[in-house]
Biopython code that builds the backbone (N, CA, C, O; Angstrom):
import numpy as np
from Bio.PDB.StructureBuilder import StructureBuilder

atoms = [
    (1, "MET", "N", (99.112, 114.246, 89.035)),
    (1, "MET", "CA", (98.878, 113.136, 89.926)),
    (1, "MET", "C", (99.409, 113.509, 91.311)),
    (1, "MET", "O", (100.509, 114.046, 91.444)),
    (2, "LYS", "N", (98.625, 113.220, 92.317)),
    (2, "LYS", "CA", (99.041, 113.514, 93.686)),
    (2, "LYS", "C", (100.240, 112.659, 94.073)),
    (2, "LYS", "O", (100.450, 111.575, 93.528)),
    (3, "ARG", "N", (101.013, 113.157, 95.011)),
    (3, "ARG", "CA", (102.218, 112.456, 95.465)),
    (3, "ARG", "C", (101.893, 111.061, 96.006)),
    (3, "ARG", "O", (102.654, 110.119, 95.784)),
    (4, "LYS", "N", (100.772, 110.926, 96.710)),
    (4, "LYS", "CA", (100.377, 109.620, 97.259)),
    (4, "LYS", "C", (100.180, 108.604, 96.138)),
    (4, "LYS", "O", (100.615, 107.458, 96.256)),
    (5, "HIS", "N", (99.527, 109.016, 95.051)),
    (5, "HIS", "CA", (99.306, 108.111, 93.928)),
    (5, "HIS", "C", (100.627, 107.806, 93.218)),
    (5, "HIS", "O", (100.846, 106.685, 92.758)),
    (6, "GLN", "N", (101.498, 108.803, 93.133)),
    (6, "GLN", "CA", (102.804, 108.594, 92.521)),
    (6, "GLN", "C", (103.604, 107.571, 93.322)),
    (6, "GLN", "O", (104.274, 106.714, 92.744)),
    (7, "ARG", "N", (103.537, 107.657, 94.647)),
    (7, "ARG", "CA", (104.247, 106.701, 95.512)),
    (7, "ARG", "C", (103.696, 105.285, 95.333)),
    (7, "ARG", "O", (104.455, 104.316, 95.300)),
    (8, "THR", "N", (102.372, 105.173, 95.219)),
    (8, "THR", "CA", (101.763, 103.858, 94.981)),
    (8, "THR", "C", (102.242, 103.289, 93.655)),
    (8, "THR", "O", (102.553, 102.101, 93.560)),
    (9, "LEU", "N", (102.303, 104.132, 92.634)),
    (9, "LEU", "CA", (102.785, 103.693, 91.326)),
    (9, "LEU", "C", (104.239, 103.228, 91.411)),
    (9, "LEU", "O", (104.612, 102.231, 90.793)),
    (10, "GLU", "N", (105.046, 103.938, 92.166)),
    (10, "GLU", "CA", (106.442, 103.531, 92.351)),
    (10, "GLU", "C", (106.533, 102.182, 93.063)),
    (10, "GLU", "O", (107.373, 101.355, 92.709)),
    (11, "LEU", "N", (105.680, 101.950, 94.062)),
    (11, "LEU", "CA", (105.660, 100.658, 94.751)),
    (11, "LEU", "C", (105.245, 99.532, 93.803)),
    (11, "LEU", "O", (105.796, 98.433, 93.863)),
    (12, "ILE", "N", (104.286, 99.803, 92.940)),
    (12, "ILE", "CA", (103.825, 98.793, 91.978)),
    (12, "ILE", "C", (104.944, 98.412, 91.017)),
    (12, "ILE", "O", (105.070, 97.247, 90.639)),
    (13, "TYR", "N", (105.753, 99.385, 90.623)),
    (13, "TYR", "CA", (106.827, 99.133, 89.655)),
    (13, "TYR", "C", (108.127, 98.654, 90.303)),
    (13, "TYR", "O", (109.087, 98.348, 89.596)),
    (14, "MET", "N", (108.171, 98.584, 91.624)),
    (14, "MET", "CA", (109.379, 98.151, 92.324)),
    (14, "MET", "C", (109.727, 96.712, 91.940)),
    (14, "MET", "O", (108.849, 95.864, 91.784)),
    (15, "ARG", "N", (111.032, 96.460, 91.791)),
    (15, "ARG", "CA", (111.511, 95.106, 91.515)),
    (15, "ARG", "C", (112.460, 94.711, 92.621)),
    (15, "ARG", "O", (113.343, 95.511, 92.931)),
    (16, "PRO", "N", (112.362, 93.575, 93.232)),
    (16, "PRO", "CA", (111.317, 92.568, 93.032)),
    (16, "PRO", "C", (109.958, 93.091, 93.501)),
    (16, "PRO", "O", (109.867, 94.101, 94.198)),
    (17, "VAL", "N", (108.929, 92.391, 93.108)),
    (17, "VAL", "CA", (107.558, 92.810, 93.402)),
    (17, "VAL", "C", (107.373, 92.978, 94.905)),
    (17, "VAL", "O", (107.726, 92.101, 95.694)),
    (18, "SER", "N", (106.813, 94.121, 95.280)),
    (18, "SER", "CA", (106.599, 94.426, 96.692)),
    (18, "SER", "C", (105.350, 93.729, 97.213)),
    (18, "SER", "O", (104.348, 93.607, 96.508)),
    (19, "ALA", "N", (105.428, 93.278, 98.452)),
    (19, "ALA", "CA", (104.263, 92.678, 99.113)),
    (19, "ALA", "C", (103.655, 93.655, 100.109)),
    (19, "ALA", "O", (102.804, 93.277, 100.914)),
    (20, "ASN", "N", (104.087, 94.905, 100.056)),
    (20, "ASN", "CA", (103.627, 95.912, 101.007)),
    (20, "ASN", "C", (102.824, 97.020, 100.343)),
    (20, "ASN", "O", (102.946, 98.187, 100.716)),
    (21, "VAL", "N", (102.011, 96.665, 99.368)),
    (21, "VAL", "CA", (101.171, 97.644, 98.689)),
    (21, "VAL", "C", (99.741, 97.432, 99.165)),
    (21, "VAL", "O", (99.169, 96.357, 98.986)),
    (22, "ARG", "N", (99.180, 98.452, 99.764)),
    (22, "ARG", "CA", (97.797, 98.350, 100.249)),
    (22, "ARG", "C", (96.843, 98.346, 99.064)),
    (22, "ARG", "O", (96.975, 99.159, 98.149)),
    (23, "TRP", "N", (95.885, 97.431, 99.084)),
    (23, "TRP", "CA", (94.929, 97.324, 97.990)),
    (23, "TRP", "C", (94.119, 98.605, 97.848)),
    (23, "TRP", "O", (93.806, 99.013, 96.730)),
    (24, "ALA", "N", (93.775, 99.243, 98.955)),
    (24, "ALA", "CA", (93.007, 100.492, 98.899)),
    (24, "ALA", "C", (93.781, 101.567, 98.135)),
    (24, "ALA", "O", (93.175, 102.374, 97.430)),
    (25, "ASP", "N", (95.109, 101.590, 98.263)),
    (25, "ASP", "CA", (95.927, 102.558, 97.535)),
    (25, "ASP", "C", (95.917, 102.256, 96.039)),
    (25, "ASP", "O", (95.908, 103.174, 95.219)),
    (26, "ILE", "N", (95.918, 100.972, 95.682)),
    (26, "ILE", "CA", (95.835, 100.599, 94.269)),
    (26, "ILE", "C", (94.486, 101.042, 93.700)),
    (26, "ILE", "O", (94.427, 101.581, 92.595)),
    (27, "GLU", "N", (93.411, 100.820, 94.444)),
    (27, "GLU", "CA", (92.088, 101.261, 93.996)),
    (27, "GLU", "C", (92.050, 102.767, 93.788)),
    (27, "GLU", "O", (91.515, 103.242, 92.787)),
    (28, "MET", "N", (92.617, 103.523, 94.730)),
    (28, "MET", "CA", (92.627, 104.986, 94.590)),
    (28, "MET", "C", (93.446, 105.421, 93.370)),
    (28, "MET", "O", (93.066, 106.359, 92.668)),
    (29, "LEU", "N", (94.561, 104.743, 93.120)),
    (29, "LEU", "CA", (95.372, 105.050, 91.941)),
    (29, "LEU", "C", (94.578, 104.788, 90.665)),
    (29, "LEU", "O", (94.583, 105.609, 89.748)),
    (30, "LEU", "N", (93.898, 103.646, 90.607)),
    (30, "LEU", "CA", (93.107, 103.329, 89.412)),
    (30, "LEU", "C", (91.997, 104.352, 89.192)),
    (30, "LEU", "O", (91.717, 104.739, 88.058)),
    (31, "ARG", "N", (91.368, 104.787, 90.285)),
    (31, "ARG", "CA", (90.342, 105.838, 90.161)),
    (31, "ARG", "C", (90.957, 107.144, 89.657)),
    (31, "ARG", "O", (90.344, 107.850, 88.856)),
    (32, "GLU", "N", (92.156, 107.464, 90.120)),
    (32, "GLU", "CA", (92.865, 108.662, 89.664)),
    (32, "GLU", "C", (93.130, 108.591, 88.163)),
    (32, "GLU", "O", (93.153, 109.616, 87.481)),
    (33, "LEU", "N", (93.329, 107.379, 87.655)),
    (33, "LEU", "CA", (93.551, 107.168, 86.223)),
    (33, "LEU", "C", (92.238, 107.075, 85.447)),
    (33, "LEU", "O", (92.234, 106.718, 84.269)),
    (34, "SER", "N", (91.116, 107.399, 86.111)),
    (34, "SER", "CA", (89.767, 107.441, 85.516)),
    (34, "SER", "C", (89.122, 106.072, 85.365)),
    (34, "SER", "O", (88.282, 105.884, 84.485)),
    (35, "ALA", "N", (89.490, 105.132, 86.189)),
    (35, "ALA", "CA", (88.864, 103.813, 86.141)),
    (35, "ALA", "C", (87.471, 103.867, 86.747)),
    (35, "ALA", "O", (87.207, 104.627, 87.679)),
    (36, "GLU", "N", (86.594, 103.050, 86.201)),
    (36, "GLU", "CA", (85.281, 102.831, 86.790)),
    (36, "GLU", "C", (85.365, 101.503, 87.522)),
    (36, "GLU", "O", (85.723, 100.485, 86.931)),
    (37, "ILE", "N", (85.036, 101.512, 88.802)),
    (37, "ILE", "CA", (85.161, 100.311, 89.631)),
    (37, "ILE", "C", (83.797, 99.926, 90.165)),
    (37, "ILE", "O", (83.080, 100.749, 90.734)),
    (38, "ALA", "N", (83.445, 98.648, 89.970)),
    (38, "ALA", "CA", (82.160, 98.142, 90.454)),
    (38, "ALA", "C", (82.394, 96.900, 91.303)),
    (38, "ALA", "O", (83.272, 96.086, 91.016)),
    (39, "GLU", "N", (81.597, 96.776, 92.342)),
    (39, "GLU", "CA", (81.665, 95.591, 93.208)),
    (39, "GLU", "C", (81.017, 94.415, 92.481)),
    (39, "GLU", "O", (80.001, 94.575, 91.804)),
    (40, "ARG", "N", (81.611, 93.241, 92.627)),
    (40, "ARG", "CA", (81.029, 92.019, 92.090)),
    (40, "ARG", "C", (80.865, 91.044, 93.239)),
    (40, "ARG", "O", (81.103, 91.389, 94.396)),
    (41, "GLU", "N", (80.461, 89.829, 92.919)),
    (41, "GLU", "CA", (80.214, 88.836, 93.969)),
    (41, "GLU", "C", (81.482, 88.544, 94.755)),
    (41, "GLU", "O", (82.596, 88.641, 94.242)),
    (42, "GLY", "N", (81.280, 88.188, 95.999)),
    (42, "GLY", "CA", (82.422, 87.897, 96.862)),
    (42, "GLY", "C", (83.254, 89.139, 97.085)),
    (42, "GLY", "O", (82.718, 90.212, 97.363)),
    (43, "SER", "N", (84.538, 89.001, 96.967)),
    (43, "SER", "CA", (85.457, 90.123, 97.166)),
    (43, "SER", "C", (86.029, 90.611, 95.846)),
    (43, "SER", "O", (87.120, 91.179, 95.807)),
    (44, "ARG", "N", (85.309, 90.392, 94.793)),
    (44, "ARG", "CA", (85.818, 90.757, 93.472)),
    (44, "ARG", "C", (85.432, 92.183, 93.103)),
    (44, "ARG", "O", (84.381, 92.690, 93.492)),
    (45, "LEU", "N", (86.324, 92.811, 92.334)),
    (45, "LEU", "CA", (86.090, 94.151, 91.824)),
    (45, "LEU", "C", (86.230, 94.134, 90.310)),
    (45, "LEU", "O", (87.170, 93.548, 89.773)),
    (46, "GLU", "N", (85.307, 94.767, 89.635)),
    (46, "GLU", "CA", (85.375, 94.912, 88.187)),
    (46, "GLU", "C", (85.949, 96.295, 87.907)),
    (46, "GLU", "O", (85.394, 97.302, 88.346)),
    (47, "VAL", "N", (87.054, 96.343, 87.181)),
    (47, "VAL", "CA", (87.724, 97.608, 86.894)),
    (47, "VAL", "C", (87.671, 97.838, 85.384)),
    (47, "VAL", "O", (88.172, 97.025, 84.607)),
    (48, "PHE", "N", (87.061, 98.948, 84.975)),
    (48, "PHE", "CA", (87.001, 99.321, 83.566)),
    (48, "PHE", "C", (87.953, 100.489, 83.357)),
    (48, "PHE", "O", (87.730, 101.591, 83.859)),
    (49, "LEU", "N", (89.025, 100.227, 82.602)),
    (49, "LEU", "CA", (90.049, 101.231, 82.334)),
    (49, "LEU", "C", (90.752, 100.846, 81.046)),
    (49, "LEU", "O", (90.940, 99.660, 80.776)),
    (50, "PHE", "N", (91.141, 101.819, 80.254)),
    (50, "PHE", "CA", (91.812, 101.591, 78.969)),
    (50, "PHE", "C", (90.917, 100.790, 78.019)),
    (50, "PHE", "O", (91.415, 100.004, 77.214)),
    (51, "ASP", "N", (89.600, 100.988, 78.110)),
    (51, "ASP", "CA", (88.615, 100.271, 77.281)),
    (51, "ASP", "C", (88.656, 98.759, 77.494)),
    (51, "ASP", "O", (88.294, 97.989, 76.604)),
    (52, "VAL", "N", (89.094, 98.345, 78.667)),
    (52, "VAL", "CA", (89.185, 96.930, 79.014)),
    (52, "VAL", "C", (88.596, 96.733, 80.409)),
    (52, "VAL", "O", (88.733, 97.591, 81.281)),
    (53, "VAL", "N", (87.941, 95.595, 80.604)),
    (53, "VAL", "CA", (87.430, 95.239, 81.921)),
    (53, "VAL", "C", (88.330, 94.174, 82.510)),
    (53, "VAL", "O", (88.586, 93.153, 81.872)),
    (54, "ARG", "N", (88.811, 94.402, 83.714)),
    (54, "ARG", "CA", (89.602, 93.418, 84.439)),
    (54, "ARG", "C", (88.899, 93.157, 85.769)),
    (54, "ARG", "O", (88.282, 94.055, 86.343)),
    (55, "VAL", "N", (88.996, 91.943, 86.244)),
    (55, "VAL", "CA", (88.406, 91.594, 87.539)),
    (55, "VAL", "C", (89.540, 91.222, 88.483)),
    (55, "VAL", "O", (90.377, 90.372, 88.176)),
    (56, "PHE", "N", (89.546, 91.878, 89.636)),
    (56, "PHE", "CA", (90.555, 91.627, 90.658)),
    (56, "PHE", "C", (89.871, 91.169, 91.933)),
    (56, "PHE", "O", (88.704, 91.478, 92.171)),
    (57, "HIS", "N", (90.595, 90.441, 92.738)),
    (57, "HIS", "CA", (90.087, 89.948, 94.008)),
    (57, "HIS", "C", (90.638, 90.838, 95.117)),
    (57, "HIS", "O", (91.853, 90.953, 95.278)),
    (58, "ARG", "N", (89.759, 91.457, 95.869)),
    (58, "ARG", "CA", (90.181, 92.303, 96.987)),
    (58, "ARG", "C", (90.705, 91.389, 98.097)),
    (58, "ARG", "O", (90.004, 90.471, 98.524)),
    (59, "PRO", "N", (91.926, 91.633, 98.564)),
    (59, "PRO", "CA", (92.498, 90.758, 99.592)),
    (59, "PRO", "C", (91.792, 90.905, 100.938)),
    (59, "PRO", "O", (91.305, 91.976, 101.298)),
    (60, "HIS", "N", (91.756, 89.807, 101.654)),
    (60, "HIS", "CA", (91.225, 89.824, 103.016)),
    (60, "HIS", "C", (91.792, 88.626, 103.745)),
    (60, "HIS", "O", (92.037, 87.620, 103.078)),
    (61, "PRO", "N", (92.015, 88.631, 104.984)),
    (61, "PRO", "CA", (91.753, 89.726, 105.913)),
    (61, "PRO", "C", (92.834, 90.795, 105.882)),
    (61, "PRO", "O", (92.633, 91.877, 106.435)),
    (62, "SER", "N", (93.971, 90.528, 105.255)),
    (62, "SER", "CA", (95.052, 91.511, 105.186)),
    (62, "SER", "C", (94.688, 92.636, 104.212)),
    (62, "SER", "O", (94.065, 92.376, 103.183)),
    (63, "PRO", "N", (95.062, 93.868, 104.517)),
    (63, "PRO", "CA", (94.772, 94.972, 103.598)),
    (63, "PRO", "C", (95.775, 95.062, 102.446)),
    (63, "PRO", "O", (95.576, 95.844, 101.517)),
    (64, "ASP", "N", (96.856, 94.266, 102.497)),
    (64, "ASP", "CA", (97.895, 94.335, 101.476)),
    (64, "ASP", "C", (97.605, 93.389, 100.320)),
    (64, "ASP", "O", (97.152, 92.260, 100.511)),
    (65, "ALA", "N", (97.882, 93.884, 99.105)),
    (65, "ALA", "CA", (97.724, 93.062, 97.903)),
    (65, "ALA", "C", (98.846, 92.031, 97.860)),
    (65, "ALA", "O", (99.965, 92.309, 98.289)),
    (66, "ASP", "N", (98.547, 90.842, 97.341)),
    (66, "ASP", "CA", (99.615, 89.854, 97.219)),
    (66, "ASP", "C", (100.479, 90.189, 95.999)),
    (66, "ASP", "O", (100.106, 91.010, 95.161)),
    (67, "LYS", "N", (101.624, 89.542, 95.923)),
    (67, "LYS", "CA", (102.583, 89.855, 94.858)),
    (67, "LYS", "C", (102.009, 89.594, 93.465)),
    (67, "LYS", "O", (102.316, 90.321, 92.520)),
    (68, "GLY", "N", (101.188, 88.570, 93.339)),
    (68, "GLY", "CA", (100.584, 88.262, 92.046)),
    (68, "GLY", "C", (99.658, 89.367, 91.570)),
    (68, "GLY", "O", (99.657, 89.712, 90.388)),
    (69, "ALA", "N", (98.876, 89.921, 92.472)),
    (69, "ALA", "CA", (97.959, 91.012, 92.117)),
    (69, "ALA", "C", (98.743, 92.268, 91.738)),
    (69, "ALA", "O", (98.395, 92.958, 90.780)),
    (70, "VAL", "N", (99.799, 92.558, 92.491)),
    (70, "VAL", "CA", (100.625, 93.734, 92.182)),
    (70, "VAL", "C", (101.270, 93.574, 90.812)),
    (70, "VAL", "O", (101.300, 94.518, 90.022)),
    (71, "ALA", "N", (101.785, 92.379, 90.528)),
    (71, "ALA", "CA", (102.406, 92.123, 89.228)),
    (71, "ALA", "C", (101.389, 92.239, 88.099)),
    (71, "ALA", "O", (101.716, 92.755, 87.030)),
    (72, "ALA", "N", (100.162, 91.768, 88.316)),
    (72, "ALA", "CA", (99.118, 91.855, 87.286)),
    (72, "ALA", "C", (98.745, 93.312, 87.010)),
    (72, "ALA", "O", (98.565, 93.702, 85.857)),
    (73, "VAL", "N", (98.631, 94.108, 88.061)),
    (73, "VAL", "CA", (98.318, 95.527, 87.878)),
    (73, "VAL", "C", (99.466, 96.221, 87.148)),
    (73, "VAL", "O", (99.232, 97.018, 86.241)),
    (74, "ARG", "N", (100.710, 95.919, 87.542)),
    (74, "ARG", "CA", (101.869, 96.523, 86.878)),
    (74, "ARG", "C", (101.893, 96.182, 85.391)),
    (74, "ARG", "O", (102.114, 97.057, 84.554)),
    (75, "LYS", "N", (101.668, 94.925, 85.067)),
    (75, "LYS", "CA", (101.685, 94.512, 83.657)),
    (75, "LYS", "C", (100.613, 95.250, 82.870)),
    (75, "LYS", "O", (100.866, 95.700, 81.753)),
    (76, "TRP", "N", (99.408, 95.382, 83.443)),
    (76, "TRP", "CA", (98.310, 96.082, 82.780)),
    (76, "TRP", "C", (98.655, 97.558, 82.567)),
    (76, "TRP", "O", (98.393, 98.111, 81.498)),
    (77, "LEU", "N", (99.239, 98.189, 83.576)),
    (77, "LEU", "CA", (99.619, 99.592, 83.449)),
    (77, "LEU", "C", (100.732, 99.764, 82.415)),
    (77, "LEU", "O", (100.692, 100.697, 81.612)),
    (78, "GLU", "N", (101.731, 98.867, 82.430)),
    (78, "GLU", "CA", (102.829, 98.919, 81.456)),
    (78, "GLU", "C", (102.311, 98.814, 80.039)),
    (78, "GLU", "O", (102.743, 99.558, 79.159)),
    (79, "GLU", "N", (101.378, 97.884, 79.809)),
    (79, "GLU", "CA", (100.822, 97.677, 78.470)),
    (79, "GLU", "C", (100.106, 98.919, 77.949)),
    (79, "GLU", "O", (99.938, 99.089, 76.742)),
    (80, "ASN", "N", (99.686, 99.783, 78.868)),
    (80, "ASN", "CA", (98.941, 100.974, 78.461)),
    (80, "ASN", "C", (99.706, 102.267, 78.680)),
    (80, "ASN", "O", (99.116, 103.346, 78.717)),
    (81, "GLY", "N", (101.028, 102.156, 78.825)),
    (81, "GLY", "CA", (101.899, 103.318, 78.852)),
    (81, "GLY", "C", (101.923, 104.125, 80.133)),
    (81, "GLY", "O", (102.379, 105.268, 80.127)),
    (82, "VAL", "N", (101.443, 103.559, 81.236)),
    (82, "VAL", "CA", (101.478, 104.271, 82.516)),
    (82, "VAL", "C", (102.805, 103.942, 83.190)),
    (82, "VAL", "O", (103.121, 102.778, 83.433)),
    (83, "LYS", "N", (103.579, 104.987, 83.488)),
    (83, "LYS", "CA", (104.892, 104.785, 84.112)),
    (83, "LYS", "C", (105.016, 105.697, 85.321)),
    (83, "LYS", "O", (104.365, 106.740, 85.391)),
    (84, "PRO", "N", (105.869, 105.296, 86.290)),
    (84, "PRO", "CA", (106.049, 106.153, 87.469)),
    (84, "PRO", "C", (106.799, 107.437, 87.130)),
    (84, "PRO", "O", (107.033, 108.266, 88.009)),
]
sb = StructureBuilder()
sb.init_structure("model")
sb.init_model(0)
sb.init_chain("A")
sb.init_seg("    ")
for serial, (resi, resn, name, xyz) in enumerate(atoms, 1):
    if name == "N":
        sb.init_residue(resn, " ", resi, " ")
    sb.init_atom(name, np.array(xyz, "f"), 0.0, 1.0, " ", f" {name:<3s}", serial, name[0])
structure = sb.get_structure()
């Protein structure tokens, strides 16, 4: 895993939940983990990873993910054994 993706993973696992994680970095990390990402209506993204489909809302106008989205991604990664 590239250092940039490792840093994003560390930000996702930071406690308390960080509000300074760019959504684009989360998307790149998920792609690095072999996720298939498809655009859906509005600002939604369909992410297929770990044989599960999850739908996330791409933040706007800010490029940073909110704390709830970061926590949801962290929980999903934890459940599937992905650690920093």
